Each structure stands twice: as structure tokens, then as C-alpha cells.
ROKEKE-115923 format. One record per residue (C-alpha): z, x, y; residue in three letters. Coordinates in nm, 2 decimals. Example, Ala and Ser with C-alpha at 12.3 -4.5 7.8 and 13.67 -1.06 7.14 Angstrom:
2
pz 0.78&px 1.23&py -0.45&doti ALA;
pz 0.71&px 1.37&py -0.11&doti SER;
END
This chain:
264
pz 2.00&px -1.73&py -0.65&doti MET;
pz 2.02&px -2.11&py -0.62&doti ALA;
pz 1.67&px -2.27&py -0.60&doti GLU;
pz 1.59&px -2.46&py -0.28&doti ASN;
pz 1.44&px -2.81&py -0.36&doti SER;
pz 1.15&px -2.73&py -0.13&doti ARG;
pz 0.85&px -2.55&py -0.26&doti ARG;
pz 0.62&px -2.33&py -0.04&doti ALA;
pz 0.27&px -2.20&py -0.08&doti VAL;
pz 0.19&px -1.88&py 0.10&doti VAL;
pz -0.17&px -1.77&py 0.13&doti THR;
pz -0.27&px -1.41&py 0.19&doti GLY;
pz 0.04&px -1.32&py -0.01&doti ALA;
pz -0.08&px -0.98&py -0.14&doti SER;
pz 0.01&px -0.78&py 0.17&doti SER;
pz 0.14&px -0.78&py 0.52&doti GLY;
pz 0.29&px -1.09&py 0.67&doti ILE;
pz 0.22&px -1.30&py 0.37&doti GLY;
pz 0.38&px -1.07&py 0.13&doti GLU;
pz 0.69&px -1.04&py 0.36&doti ALA;
pz 0.70&px -1.42&py 0.39&doti THR;
pz 0.72&px -1.46&py 0.01&doti VAL;
pz 1.01&px -1.22&py 0.00&doti ARG;
pz 1.21&px -1.38&py 0.28&doti VAL;
pz 1.15&px -1.73&py 0.14&doti LEU;
pz 1.27&px -1.62&py -0.20&doti ARG;
pz 1.57&px -1.45&py -0.05&doti ALA;
pz 1.65&px -1.79&py 0.11&doti HIS;
pz 1.63&px -1.96&py -0.23&doti GLY;
pz 1.29&px -2.13&py -0.19&doti TRP;
pz 1.05&px -2.20&py -0.47&doti GLN;
pz 0.73&px -2.01&py -0.37&doti VAL;
pz 0.37&px -1.98&py -0.49&doti VAL;
pz 0.19&px -1.67&py -0.35&doti GLY;
pz -0.18&px -1.70&py -0.33&doti VAL;
pz -0.43&px -1.42&py -0.28&doti ALA;
pz -0.74&px -1.26&py -0.44&doti ARG;
pz -0.57&px -0.95&py -0.58&doti ARG;
pz -0.41&px -1.03&py -0.91&doti GLU;
pz -0.24&px -0.69&py -0.95&doti ASP;
pz -0.05&px -0.71&py -0.62&doti ARG;
pz 0.04&px -1.08&py -0.67&doti LEU;
pz 0.18&px -0.99&py -1.02&doti LYS;
pz 0.39&px -0.71&py -0.88&doti ALA;
pz 0.53&px -0.94&py -0.61&doti LEU;
pz 0.61&px -1.21&py -0.86&doti ALA;
pz 0.78&px -0.96&py -1.09&doti ASP;
pz 0.99&px -0.84&py -0.79&doti GLU;
pz 1.08&px -1.17&py -0.63&doti THR;
pz 1.06&px -1.44&py -0.90&doti GLY;
pz 0.78&px -1.61&py -0.71&doti ALA;
pz 0.50&px -1.78&py -0.89&doti SER;
pz 0.14&px -1.66&py -0.82&doti SER;
pz -0.21&px -1.80&py -0.81&doti PHE;
pz -0.52&px -1.60&py -0.78&doti VAL;
pz -0.78&px -1.76&py -0.55&doti ALA;
pz -1.06&px -1.68&py -0.30&doti ASP;
pz -1.00&px -1.94&py -0.04&doti LEU;
pz -1.36&px -1.92&py 0.09&doti THR;
pz -1.46&px -2.08&py -0.24&doti LYS;
pz -1.41&px -2.46&py -0.28&doti GLN;
pz -1.37&px -2.44&py -0.65&doti ALA;
pz -1.08&px -2.20&py -0.62&doti ASP;
pz -0.91&px -2.42&py -0.36&doti VAL;
pz -0.95&px -2.72&py -0.58&doti ASP;
pz -0.80&px -2.53&py -0.87&doti ALA;
pz -0.50&px -2.43&py -0.66&doti LEU;
pz -0.44&px -2.80&py -0.57&doti ALA;
pz -0.46&px -2.90&py -0.93&doti SER;
pz -0.22&px -2.62&py -1.03&doti TYR;
pz 0.03&px -2.73&py -0.77&doti LEU;
pz 0.00&px -3.10&py -0.86&doti ALA;
pz 0.07&px -3.01&py -1.23&doti GLU;
pz 0.36&px -2.78&py -1.16&doti THR;
pz 0.58&px -2.97&py -0.91&doti GLY;
pz 0.38&px -3.02&py -0.59&doti GLY;
pz 0.44&px -2.86&py -0.25&doti VAL;
pz 0.64&px -2.94&py 0.06&doti SER;
pz 0.54&px -2.64&py 0.28&doti THR;
pz 0.20&px -2.48&py 0.33&doti LEU;
pz 0.19&px -2.14&py 0.51&doti ILE;
pz -0.17&px -2.05&py 0.59&doti ASN;
pz -0.15&px -1.68&py 0.64&doti ASN;
pz -0.48&px -1.56&py 0.49&doti ALA;
pz -0.72&px -1.43&py 0.76&doti GLY;
pz -0.85&px -1.12&py 0.91&doti GLY;
pz -1.06&px -0.94&py 1.17&doti ALA;
pz -1.38&px -0.74&py 1.13&doti ALA;
pz -1.51&px -0.50&py 1.39&doti GLY;
pz -1.41&px -0.42&py 1.74&doti LEU;
pz -1.74&px -0.46&py 1.92&doti ASP;
pz -1.87&px -0.63&py 2.23&doti THR;
pz -2.02&px -0.97&py 2.20&doti VAL;
pz -2.36&px -0.82&py 2.26&doti GLU;
pz -2.32&px -0.55&py 1.98&doti ALA;
pz -2.11&px -0.75&py 1.74&doti GLY;
pz -2.25&px -0.79&py 1.38&doti ASP;
pz -2.32&px -1.16&py 1.31&doti PRO;
pz -2.21&px -1.11&py 0.95&doti ASP;
pz -1.87&px -1.00&py 1.08&doti ASP;
pz -1.85&px -1.31&py 1.29&doti TRP;
pz -1.95&px -1.53&py 1.00&doti ARG;
pz -1.69&px -1.38&py 0.77&doti TRP;
pz -1.42&px -1.41&py 1.03&doti MET;
pz -1.50&px -1.78&py 1.08&doti TYR;
pz -1.51&px -1.84&py 0.71&doti GLU;
pz -1.17&px -1.69&py 0.64&doti ILE;
pz -0.98&px -1.78&py 0.96&doti ASN;
pz -1.12&px -2.14&py 1.01&doti VAL;
pz -1.31&px -2.29&py 0.71&doti ILE;
pz -1.08&px -2.15&py 0.45&doti ALA;
pz -0.77&px -2.29&py 0.64&doti VAL;
pz -0.95&px -2.63&py 0.67&doti LYS;
pz -1.03&px -2.63&py 0.29&doti ARG;
pz -0.66&px -2.56&py 0.20&doti VAL;
pz -0.52&px -2.82&py 0.44&doti ILE;
pz -0.76&px -3.09&py 0.31&doti THR;
pz -0.68&px -3.01&py -0.05&doti ALA;
pz -0.30&px -2.99&py -0.01&doti LEU;
pz -0.24&px -3.27&py 0.23&doti LEU;
pz -0.21&px -3.54&py -0.04&doti PRO;
pz 0.06&px -3.32&py -0.21&doti LEU;
pz 0.24&px -3.26&py 0.12&doti LEU;
pz 0.25&px -3.64&py 0.18&doti ARG;
pz 0.38&px -3.69&py -0.18&doti ASP;
pz 0.67&px -3.46&py -0.10&doti SER;
pz 0.81&px -3.68&py 0.17&doti VAL;
pz 0.68&px -4.02&py 0.05&doti ARG;
pz 0.96&px -4.28&py 0.06&doti GLY;
pz 1.21&px -4.05&py 0.23&doti ALA;
pz 1.42&px -4.21&py 0.50&doti GLU;
pz 1.31&px -4.11&py 0.85&doti THR;
pz 1.47&px -3.79&py 0.97&doti GLY;
pz 1.58&px -3.67&py 0.62&doti THR;
pz 1.27&px -3.49&py 0.50&doti ALA;
pz 0.97&px -3.32&py 0.64&doti VAL;
pz 0.66&px -3.14&py 0.51&doti ALA;
pz 0.52&px -2.84&py 0.70&doti ASP;
pz 0.17&px -2.70&py 0.76&doti ILE;
pz 0.24&px -2.37&py 0.93&doti LEU;
pz -0.05&px -2.15&py 1.02&doti THR;
pz -0.05&px -1.79&py 1.13&doti VAL;
pz -0.30&px -1.75&py 1.41&doti THR;
pz -0.29&px -1.48&py 1.67&doti SER;
pz -0.25&px -1.44&py 2.05&doti ILE;
pz -0.62&px -1.36&py 2.02&doti ALA;
pz -0.66&px -1.74&py 1.97&doti GLY;
pz -0.52&px -1.81&py 2.31&doti HIS;
pz -0.60&px -1.50&py 2.53&doti ILE;
pz -0.95&px -1.34&py 2.53&doti ALA;
pz -0.98&px -0.96&py 2.55&doti TYR;
pz -1.27&px -0.72&py 2.56&doti GLU;
pz -1.43&px -0.63&py 2.22&doti LYS;
pz -1.24&px -0.92&py 2.06&doti GLY;
pz -1.52&px -1.17&py 2.08&doti GLY;
pz -1.57&px -1.26&py 1.72&doti GLY;
pz -1.20&px -1.26&py 1.64&doti TYR;
pz -1.12&px -1.45&py 1.96&doti ASN;
pz -1.38&px -1.71&py 1.87&doti ALA;
pz -1.24&px -1.77&py 1.52&doti ALA;
pz -0.88&px -1.78&py 1.62&doti LYS;
pz -0.94&px -2.00&py 1.93&doti PHE;
pz -1.12&px -2.24&py 1.68&doti ALA;
pz -0.84&px -2.27&py 1.44&doti ILE;
pz -0.58&px -2.31&py 1.71&doti ALA;
pz -0.78&px -2.60&py 1.85&doti ALA;
pz -0.82&px -2.75&py 1.50&doti ALA;
pz -0.44&px -2.74&py 1.46&doti LEU;
pz -0.39&px -2.92&py 1.79&doti ASP;
pz -0.62&px -3.19&py 1.67&doti VAL;
pz -0.45&px -3.21&py 1.33&doti LEU;
pz -0.11&px -3.26&py 1.49&doti ARG;
pz -0.25&px -3.56&py 1.68&doti LEU;
pz -0.42&px -3.70&py 1.37&doti GLU;
pz -0.10&px -3.68&py 1.17&doti LEU;
pz 0.11&px -3.86&py 1.44&doti SER;
pz 0.35&px -4.10&py 1.28&doti GLY;
pz 0.38&px -3.90&py 0.95&doti GLU;
pz 0.68&px -3.68&py 0.87&doti PRO;
pz 0.46&px -3.37&py 0.87&doti ILE;
pz 0.50&px -3.08&py 1.12&doti ARG;
pz 0.19&px -2.89&py 1.22&doti VAL;
pz 0.33&px -2.55&py 1.33&doti LEU;
pz 0.15&px -2.24&py 1.47&doti GLU;
pz 0.28&px -1.89&py 1.50&doti ILE;
pz 0.07&px -1.66&py 1.71&doti ALA;
pz 0.16&px -1.29&py 1.66&doti PRO;
pz 0.07&px -1.01&py 1.89&doti GLY;
pz 0.08&px -0.65&py 1.77&doti MET;
pz 0.20&px -0.63&py 1.42&doti VAL;
pz 0.19&px -0.30&py 1.23&doti HIS;
pz 0.10&px -0.38&py 0.87&doti THR;
pz -0.07&px -0.15&py 0.62&doti GLU;
pz -0.41&px -0.32&py 0.62&doti GLU;
pz -0.49&px -0.53&py 0.92&doti PHE;
pz -0.63&px -0.27&py 1.16&doti SER;
pz -0.75&px -0.05&py 0.88&doti LEU;
pz -0.97&px -0.34&py 0.75&doti ASN;
pz -1.08&px -0.44&py 1.10&doti ARG;
pz -1.19&px -0.08&py 1.17&doti LEU;
pz -1.36&px -0.06&py 0.83&doti LYS;
pz -1.15&px 0.20&py 0.67&doti GLY;
pz -1.12&px 0.44&py 0.96&doti ASP;
pz -0.75&px 0.55&py 0.92&doti GLN;
pz -0.74&px 0.76&py 1.23&doti ALA;
pz -0.87&px 0.48&py 1.45&doti ALA;
pz -0.63&px 0.24&py 1.28&doti ALA;
pz -0.33&px 0.47&py 1.34&doti ASP;
pz -0.44&px 0.51&py 1.71&doti ALA;
pz -0.39&px 0.13&py 1.76&doti VAL;
pz -0.01&px 0.18&py 1.72&doti TYR;
pz 0.02&px 0.53&py 1.85&doti ALA;
pz 0.32&px 0.58&py 2.08&doti ASN;
pz 0.39&px 0.20&py 2.10&doti VAL;
pz 0.77&px 0.16&py 2.08&doti PRO;
pz 0.86&px -0.08&py 1.79&doti ASN;
pz 0.55&px -0.28&py 1.72&doti PRO;
pz 0.64&px -0.59&py 1.51&doti LEU;
pz 0.65&px -0.56&py 1.13&doti THR;
pz 0.55&px -0.81&py 0.87&doti GLY;
pz 0.92&px -0.87&py 0.81&doti ASP;
pz 0.97&px -0.97&py 1.18&doti ASP;
pz 0.70&px -1.23&py 1.16&doti VAL;
pz 0.82&px -1.35&py 0.82&doti ALA;
pz 1.18&px -1.41&py 0.94&doti GLU;
pz 1.04&px -1.61&py 1.23&doti THR;
pz 0.82&px -1.82&py 1.00&doti ILE;
pz 1.11&px -1.90&py 0.77&doti VAL;
pz 1.33&px -1.99&py 1.07&doti SER;
pz 1.06&px -2.24&py 1.18&doti MET;
pz 1.03&px -2.42&py 0.85&doti VAL;
pz 1.41&px -2.43&py 0.80&doti GLU;
pz 1.48&px -2.61&py 1.12&doti LEU;
pz 1.62&px -2.97&py 1.09&doti ALA;
pz 1.35&px -3.22&py 1.00&doti PRO;
pz 1.34&px -3.37&py 1.34&doti HIS;
pz 1.26&px -3.04&py 1.52&doti ILE;
pz 0.91&px -2.91&py 1.55&doti SER;
pz 0.83&px -2.57&py 1.70&doti LEU;
pz 0.46&px -2.65&py 1.75&doti ASP;
pz 0.36&px -2.32&py 1.90&doti TYR;
pz 0.54&px -1.99&py 1.88&doti VAL;
pz 0.42&px -1.66&py 2.03&doti VAL;
pz 0.58&px -1.35&py 1.89&doti ILE;
pz 0.51&px -1.00&py 2.04&doti LYS;
pz 0.69&px -0.67&py 2.06&doti PRO;
pz 0.86&px -0.62&py 2.40&doti VAL;
pz 0.61&px -0.34&py 2.47&doti ALA;
pz 0.32&px -0.58&py 2.46&doti GLN;
pz 0.28&px -0.80&py 2.78&doti SER;
pz -0.05&px -0.95&py 2.67&doti ALA;
pz -0.32&px -0.91&py 2.41&doti ALA;
pz -0.49&px -0.66&py 2.63&doti TYR;
pz -0.18&px -0.49&py 2.79&doti LYS;
pz 0.04&px -0.27&py 2.57&doti VAL;
pz 0.29&px -0.01&py 2.70&doti HIS;
pz 0.29&px 0.33&py 2.52&doti ARG;
pz 0.59&px 0.55&py 2.55&doti GLY;
pz 0.96&px 0.48&py 2.60&doti PRO;
pz 1.08&px 0.15&py 2.75&doti LEU;
pz 1.29&px 0.23&py 3.05&doti THR;
pz 1.45&px 0.03&py 3.33&doti ALA;
pz 1.30&px 0.09&py 3.68&doti LYS;
pz 1.49&px 0.16&py 4.00&doti GLY;
END
């Protein structure tokens, strides 16, 4: 496999969309650094794909600083894929646990801000001196349709994802004039092994019920393929905001269960 000259960092790489994105990027010849807290899963992914790995808790500034130093010492980075995030609880605003809300804000907003701040100098270095239109750096963040459409019992997650979506819009304005794309992909229903299970605090039956009888919810691979297509577009093209949902999902709060059939 010929190595792509571009190097991507993928956070939340130990499972789900992040893990799938590492695989797809490697299949396309990219140099990739997978980042997550779970060393054993990162090592297995690195052994399988040839990606590099870096163990970090992105809610800790020291870990983020160490990641930036590692990247600077080992070749820099041209593409940042912020995938680490998560949901906790499925309660009303009234009944929601403030600790769940605090954690969701830390991982979905503050951690993303930490990583962007730490890696922006390296992203700039990757395109410094390039002729206009010949090179681009990317900051692609995986948000959620929950960051654009509110739904009942999603208050804490909605709040965090709305916040990071707004921050990305601001960042895009602030980076105007630089060859850096600020990209957002907002998935709907994606059936991964851990997202709903973690959100529902280990209740496997409740997690399974989320996807029960839904025809073809998205997979991590579906989102990963779309992410890679976004960052592989020509340098002058920016897909600022992409929503990806299964056909069975009309909105965050409206999902069809059962076969899809034409009417009439």
C-alpha cells in the first residue's frame, strides 16, 4: 500500500466510527494516528491496519499537549478528525443528572476545543508556503443531528452538540483566508457496539431496543466512508456541513420501524 503524503489524526479511534475511519483511511493509503484511552484496542487496530497509535484522555490538558508534541516530533499532521464524544443518560431536562451533563460538555465540547487549539499550529505548518489551491488542511468534527434538532429526553446531549456545532461555525469564520477547511458531519442513527449501550449505562436490552426493527441503520463504516470522501475532495471544495441518516430516519425524533414500502 503506497503511503499518502497526508497524515490524519483520528480521536475516539478505539471503537465505532473512529475505529472504522482509521481502517478506511489506511485502506486509502493515508498515514494515520489513532487516539483513544484504551491502549489494548488501539494496539489491536494498529497491528491490523499499520496505523500508529497514541493513548490519551482528551479531557486532560497534559494528554492533549503530549499528543501535540508527539505529532510534531513524528511528522506533523494535515487532517484532524475529531470523533471522540458520547452521550450519557436519556432523561428529561428536569430529571437529568448534572454530572452527566457536565461529562457530555467536557468530552463533546471542551475536549474538541483543546485538541483544535493544540493542533492548529501543526495543521498550519502542513500547508505553509503551498501555492493557493494546491494543498489544504482539514479539521473535521463528528457531531450529531442532535446538535441541530432538539428532541425530548435529549437535553444534555442536545446542549453539548449544539454548542460544538456553533463553535465550529465560529472557527470557520475565524480561519477565513487560511487554506484550512472546517468540516462537520452530523450523523443520525448509527448502530455501533457502544454508543447506545454507554448512553443507557450498560442496559443491553434498552440499547438493542433503540435499533429494533429499524431497516438498515447506518454503520460505523458508512460514516467513515463519508468522512474520508469529504477530506479527499479537491483542496478548493469544502463540504462545511453534511447530515447523514438512514433512509428510515426522517428526523432525530422520527424513525420508521418495519419494511420500507412505496405507497399507492
